[in-house]
C-alpha angles and dihedrals in degrees: 000000000000120000114247117257110257098200140043133213105223094170095055099085096046089044093054093045091050091047091053091049092048093049089052092044097089088059091052101042097105094043135077088252091075089075088060089051090052092051092046096048094045094049094044091048089057091047092051090047089053091051089048089055091050089051090049091238093135096171090074094058098075090044093056093039087058091048090050090052096045094047096038113136097204098066101013123193114232096237120157143151132050095322091058091047090051090049089057090056094045091050090049090054091048090052091051094047092047092046090055096044104041108086138152132202115260114245 
């Protein structure tokens, strides 16, 4: 009989969803759908930051606050080109790493 898991990874699902959106983002950059990607990534970054705070892994909070600011749809930055495409991939990897590492003990 397997021992029950004593922790849960609350940031994993939002991290995976954000990573998928960010990996698809270069295909959507010149379309109206990129606004949806910006909203999704910003919101999910704040959600992952919240879960990092609950897990007392404070070092993730500034990382995801920065992602929320850079991808914010309200006052968007006019980034473009290969650096912006690379940033999408780097942010996707950060979401996946954080989703795997942020965990809290089960009550």
